[in-house]
N, C-alpha and C positions, 0 to 999 in steps of 0.2 A: 451407329444409328444413321438413318437416312436424313432425317430432318430434326432440327431443334427450332422451336418458335419462341422468340423473346419479345416481350412487350413492355413498354412503359405503362405506368398506371395513371398518374394525374394528367387529365386532358386527353387521354387515349382510351383507357377502359372507362374512365369517368368523363362526363362532358365538361365538368368544371375542374379547376386545379385546386385540390384540397389544401395543399400547403399554402398557396396564395390566399385562399379563403381564411386560413388560420392567421396568416400575417396581417391581412387587412382588418380582421376583427380584433386581434389581441396584441399585435406587436407594439411595444413601447419604444419608438425610435423610427428612424428613417430607413426602413428595410428596403425600399426601392433604390436608395443610393447604393446599397450593397449589391443589388442586382446589376446596377450600372457598372460597378467595378468589375464584376464577373464578365459582363458583355465586352468590356474594353480589354479583357485579358490581364487585368491587374491582380486578380486573386483566382485561386482554384475553386472548383465546384464545392469541394469539401469545406474550404474556408468560408465560402459564401453561406453555406448552410449553418455552419457553426455561429457565425455572426448574427444571422437572422434568427436562429433558434434562441440565442441568448436574450433576444428582445421579447420572447413569448413566455410570460411567467404566470401561467394558468395551469389548472389540473388537467389530467387526461380526460376525465369525465366531461369537463367543460368543452374541451375540443371536440369530443365525439358527439356531444349533444348538439353543438353548432353545426357540425358537418352532416348529421342525420337530417337536418332540416333543408340543406341546400344541395346535397349530392345526388346527381342523376347519372345514369349509365348509358354508354354508347350501345346501340343495338347490335345484336349478333354475337356477343361474347360467349353466350351459351353454345352457339354453333361452333365457335373455335375450340371451346373446351371439349365438345363431343368429337370433333374431327381429330384432335390430338389424342384423345383417349382411345378412339377406335383404331387408330393407326400406330399407337404406342410411341407417339412423338412427345418428348418433354415440352411442356408449356411453362415458360419461366417469366415471372414478373421481375423487372429490373427498375428500381425506383430511387430517385433522389428525395423522395418524400418521407413521410412518417410511417415506419413499419407497423406500428400498432393500429394506425388508421386503416392501412391496407388489410391487415388480418381481421379487423373488425368488420369491414365490408364484405370480405370473402365469406365470413360466417353468416352475416346478415342476409346475403344473397343466396346462401346455400350452394356456393360454388365449391367444387371439390378442392381439396388441398393441393397446392402446386408449389413449385420452388419459388422462393422469393429472395432476391439479392438486393439488400438495402442496408443502410446503416441502422444499428439498433438505437432507437430514440427513447429518451427517458425525460419525463417532466420533473423539474426540480424547482425549488423556490428561486433559483438564480437563472432560470430559463431552461429551454430544452437542450439536453446534452446528446451529442451524437457519437457513437462508437463505430467507426468505419472499419469494414473488413480489410485485411491486408490485400493489396493487389497481387494477382498471380503472375502478371507479365510486366516486366520493367518498361515496356514500350507504352503501356496504357496511360491515358491521361486522367481517367476517372473510373469509378466503379462500373459505369455502364459499358464503355468500350472494353473494359477488362473482362466483363462477363461474355461479351461477344467473342473475344479472342479465346477465352477458355472453352466455350462450346464449339468453336471451330476445330479444336483438337479432338473433339469427341464425335462430331456429326459431319456427314458429307456436305450438308447444306444448312446454313443458319439464316433464318428469317428474322427481321427486326421491324417492329411497329412502334412509331412514336409521333410526337406532335411538336416538341419544343426544341429550343436552342441546345438544351442539355443533352439531347439525343443525337446530335449531329455526328459526333465521332463514332458512336456505336453504329449508327445507320451506315456510315461510310464503310465500315469494316465488315458489314454483313453481306451475305451472298444475295439474299432477296430482301428488298427494301420497300417498306410501306410508310408513307407519311399521311397523316390526317389532312384531308383537303382543306385548303385555305388557312392552314396552320403556319406558325413561324418556321417549323421544320420544312414544310413544303416550299416555302419561300426561299429558305437558305439552300435547299437542295437544288433548286432551279438556278439560283445565283452562282453556285459553285459547280454546276454541271454534274451533280451526282444523280445518276439514274435511279428514280424511285417511282413506285406506283402510288398515286394519290387515291385515297379511299375515304368514303363517308362513314362506313361501319365495318364490323368484323365479318359480316356475311360476304362482303366483297373480298376480304382477305382470304376467307376459306375457298371461295370460287377460284381465286388466283392461285392459291397453293395447290388445289386439286389439279388444275390444268398444268402447272409447272412440274409437279412431281410425276404426273402421268407422262408428260413429254420426256422427262429425264429418265424415267424407268424404261420407256419404250426405246429410247436412244441407246441406253446401256444394253438392253436385250438384243438389239440389232448388232451391237458390237461384239457379242459373245460368239 
């Protein structure tokens, strides 16, 4: 395949971070201290999610009811869906959030079914439990960059779109990199001199992909 498009969900497809919303509303404990441990490199992303999930002891329906009230979406995602469908490019969501939340909003927004790489999350009386998929590449740091590495074995070009610290390794490994403007990811990319296109919405992503793929196709045609 010529192109695979991978995107984060929280703060990228959505304007808000749904997992953060859940933690702020329902967590019983200092979930932000766990975030700090991840930022300092003291724990992995998976361990961070497990510890924070254990603090949230509410039902799935309570979580979805809360998020239905506060969740809004970044403009142009329909355009990206149509672009990928028309060109037969896979559009893949890669998330460190709650898989049942993402599936709920995909259905609610009537967005077509797409690949989702995320831990399976389950609400229990002792907190949210995460079942993480096994990493495919032993060089991978987390689910996100592992998915990028996997699609690089299948596609000529892999694009990644994200907004947060958790997206950094995935972004670095992608061929085409997009960071939400004024996001933490955009800031870190600049600090670490990772070349990324800053975007406000997905319409800008589509325009950039169209231009990039057209140029690559033309260049390949000239070389034949």
